[in-house]
C-alpha positions in Angstrom: -84.5 2.7 42.0 -83.6 -0.9 41.2 -83.5 -1.9 37.5 -87.0 -3.1 36.4 -87.7 -6.4 34.6 -87.7 -6.1 30.8 -90.2 -3.7 29.6 -93.1 -4.7 27.3 -93.8 -3.4 23.9 -97.2 -4.5 22.4 -99.4 -4.2 19.4 -103.2 -4.8 19.6 -106.0 -4.8 17.1 -109.5 -3.4 17.2 -111.7 -5.4 14.8 -115.3 -4.3 14.4 -118.6 -5.8 13.1 -121.2 -3.2 13.3 -121.2 -2.0 17.0 -119.4 -5.0 18.2 -115.6 -5.4 18.9 -113.8 -8.8 18.7 -112.3 -9.8 22.1 -110.2 -12.9 23.0 -110.4 -14.7 26.3 -107.0 -15.3 28.0 -105.8 -16.9 31.2 -103.9 -14.3 33.3 -102.6 -13.7 36.8 -104.0 -10.4 38.0 -103.2 -9.2 41.5 -101.8 -12.6 42.3 -104.9 -14.6 41.3 -105.3 -16.7 38.2 -108.4 -15.6 36.2 -109.7 -15.4 32.8 -109.9 -12.0 31.1 -111.2 -10.6 27.8 -108.6 -8.7 25.9 -108.2 -7.3 22.4 -106.2 -9.6 20.1 -102.5 -8.8 19.9 -99.4 -9.2 22.0 -95.7 -8.6 22.5 -93.4 -7.2 19.8 -90.5 -9.6 19.5 -86.8 -8.4 19.3 -86.1 -7.3 15.7 -89.7 -7.0 14.8 -91.6 -3.9 13.7 -95.0 -3.1 15.5 -97.1 -3.8 12.5 -95.2 -7.0 11.7 -96.0 -8.2 15.4 -99.6 -7.2 14.9 -100.0 -9.3 11.7 -98.1 -12.3 13.4 -100.3 -12.1 16.5 -103.5 -12.0 14.5 -102.4 -15.1 12.6 -101.3 -16.9 15.7 -104.3 -16.0 18.0 -107.1 -15.9 15.4 -105.9 -17.5 12.1 -106.6 -14.4 10.1 -104.3 -12.5 7.8 -104.3 -8.8 8.1 -104.7 -6.9 4.6 -103.8 -3.3 4.0 -102.5 -0.8 6.4 -104.3 -0.7 9.9 -105.3 2.8 11.2 -103.4 3.9 14.3 -105.8 4.6 17.1 -103.9 5.3 20.3 -101.0 4.3 22.6 -101.0 3.3 26.2 -98.0 3.7 28.4 -98.1 2.1 31.8 -96.2 0.7 34.7 -96.8 -2.6 36.6 -96.2 -2.3 40.4 -95.2 -5.2 42.6 -94.0 -5.0 46.2 -94.4 -1.2 46.1 -91.9 -0.8 43.2 -92.1 -0.6 39.5 -91.7 -4.1 38.1 -91.7 -2.9 34.5 -93.1 -0.4 32.2 -95.1 -1.1 28.9 -96.0 0.7 25.7 -98.8 -0.8 23.7 -100.0 0.5 20.3 -103.6 0.0 19.2 -104.7 -0.2 15.6 -108.1 -0.5 13.8 -107.9 -3.5 11.5 -110.6 -3.2 8.9 -109.5 -5.8 6.3 -108.4 -9.3 6.9 -108.7 -12.7 5.3 -110.2 -15.6 7.2 -112.8 -16.0 10.0 -111.5 -15.2 13.6 -111.2 -18.4 15.8 -109.5 -19.2 19.0 -105.9 -20.2 18.3 -102.6 -20.1 20.2 -103.2 -19.6 24.0 -106.7 -18.2 23.3 -109.6 -19.8 25.1 -112.5 -18.2 23.2 -113.4 -15.3 20.9 -116.5 -13.1 21.2 -117.9 -10.0 19.4 -119.0 -7.7 22.3 -121.0 -4.6 22.4 -119.6 -1.5 24.1 -122.0 -2.1 27.1 -120.7 -5.7 27.4 -117.1 -4.4 27.3 -117.7 -2.0 30.1 -119.2 -4.9 32.1 -116.5 -7.5 31.4 -113.3 -5.6 31.2 -111.9 -5.5 34.8 -108.1 -5.9 34.5 -106.1 -2.9 35.5 -104.7 -2.4 32.0 -108.2 -2.2 30.5 -108.6 1.4 31.7 -107.1 3.1 28.7 -109.2 1.0 26.2 -112.4 1.8 28.1 -111.4 5.5 28.2 -110.8 5.5 24.5 -114.1 3.8 23.8 -115.9 6.4 25.9 -114.0 9.6 25.0 -111.5 9.0 22.2 -107.9 10.3 22.5 -104.4 9.3 21.3 -102.2 8.8 24.5 -103.1 7.1 27.8 -101.3 6.4 31.0 -102.0 3.3 33.0 -101.0 1.6 36.2 -101.2 -2.1 37.1 -100.8 -2.5 40.8 -100.2 -6.2 41.8 -100.0 -5.5 45.5 -103.0 -6.6 47.5 -105.5 -3.8 48.0 
């Protein structure tokens, strides 16, 4: 197997208001097509950064909020992105419930919009390949999920 591109390590937040979960709208390329997607706030852990440091930084950059206290670990997603029939890279993303924060979430760095969505709205709007684990966690719970993002045309 040829050496894949750099792997991705991510940290993502689940913020709730009643039965709604905060989502951010991003511009992405999925299966070769530029599209907008709804995602959980968060992003890549930078070199030398701890996962929770990255989570706090991403929440500040994307939403202008400051995480307080220790978030609760929810689950981990491990996946592979396939391009031209081969693994382009692997990723590991850690998801946390963030119950306490200062500020009111608003669209910031690279974020197009924010919305508090119900589980039914999430099931309707989340269509990117990497959403499978989050949707499974919402429906059934669990701590570890495997995912596959195939960029090759169907």
